[in-house]
N, C-alpha and C positions, 0 to 999 in steps of 0.2 A: 309488896312483895303481895304473894301468892294469895290467887279467888280465882277457887273453881268454877262453872259454871255447868249450870246442873237445869236439860229441859225432864220440865212436869210436866206428862198425862195424867188432868182430868176427870171422876166419872163426876160429870156435870148433877146428880141428884143427890151423890155418896158425897163424896170428897169436895170435889169444887167447892160445893153448902157450906164445909164444915173449915176453907180452909179458909168461907165470906167471916162463918163466925168471928174465925180466930183478928181476922183485920174488925170487925167491927167492935171482941172484946178487946182489944189494940195490944193482942199479945205480939211480941216481937218475934222476930223467927231473921236467919240471913236475908239479905233480898240475892245467896244468889242459884233463887227458882226462875227461872222465865217457865211461868204455866200455861199449858192447850187446854184445854178443858173439852172431850168431849163426848155424849150420849152419852156414852158407856163404852170400857173398861173394855169391853174387847172385842170393840169394834180398831185401837192399836193397834196396826199389820208389823209383826218387827224389821220388819222394812221401813218405817218413819224409825223406830229405836234405833236401826241400825246408819238410817242416815244425819241425825243426829248427833251420834257417838265420827258420826268423818267427818260430819261438816263445826266443831270441838266443841265436841261435851265431851264432860272431864267422865258429867254423871246423868244415869237415868232413871229420871223419879215415873213409878208407877201408878194411882190410886185407885179403891175404886167399893164397892157396897164390900160390905162384912159375906161371908160366904151366908148362901137363902134368904137375906137383902137384898140380892138383886132387883132392879124393875123388868127384871129383861130373862129374870125366871133361872139361865144356869149362865150368865154374861159372863161374872166375878169370874168360877169353873173351867171355862175354857181357855181364862187370864188368867189363870193358874195353872196349866197345861202350857199353857204358851210358854211364860218366859220356862219353866224350873228348863223347856228344852235350848230356851236361850242361853239362859244364863250359859249350860255344857259350849257352843255354839262360840255363845262373846268367847267363850275357857279356850276355844282353839286356835279363837282367830287369834290371840294374844293380848287379851285387853282381862283383869278383872272381872267377875263374875260379881265382886263387892259393888263394883258400880253401875249398879242395872238395880234394882231397889224393889218390891211389891210391898205392897200396905193398903189393908182397908181402913178407912177412916167414915166413918160416917159423919150425917148432918151438926148430929148433934156435939162434935167431940172440937169440938175450936182447940185443946187444948194438946191434947196429942198429936191433934194437925203438928201445928208449932212446935211440940218438943218430937217430932221425929222433925220436918228437919231440919231442923240445929242440929243432928243427930247423924244425921245422912249426908247432911253439909260438913261437919266434923268430919266423917268415915272418907269419903271422897277427898278432902284435906287433906287428909295424911298421905292418900292416894301417890298424894301431888300430881305435875299434868299428866295431862292421860297426851302419849306420842299419837298421832290419828297411818303412822308409819302402818302399822298389819295389817288399818284398812285400805288401802289403795291404789 
């Protein structure tokens, strides 16, 4: 049975801490996500996302601080601009933009983290396995 591969980039200050809270609270969510901690969501270069897709990811998730709460002041606003443009670009390359998701999750939102990961995993599963032909 097909299980999607999801690469996730988590802001160290918020989403990563939210993931830790979900774990310590023993909240369940699918193990499909491979998390990568970054200092700020704005440090994620579009090439990192494209490399994830090229190397077999069926979906890419980005979690950052809520707008106005970024430890680096405007990092999450920069991320929002980049991801909006990148979704348009990947669609032009033949990748469904629903395979790329950006969410704001704080350190206190372990339950929200768990729910969003469940939802995104199911969404990617419904889309099916990503064929890598357009990216080669």
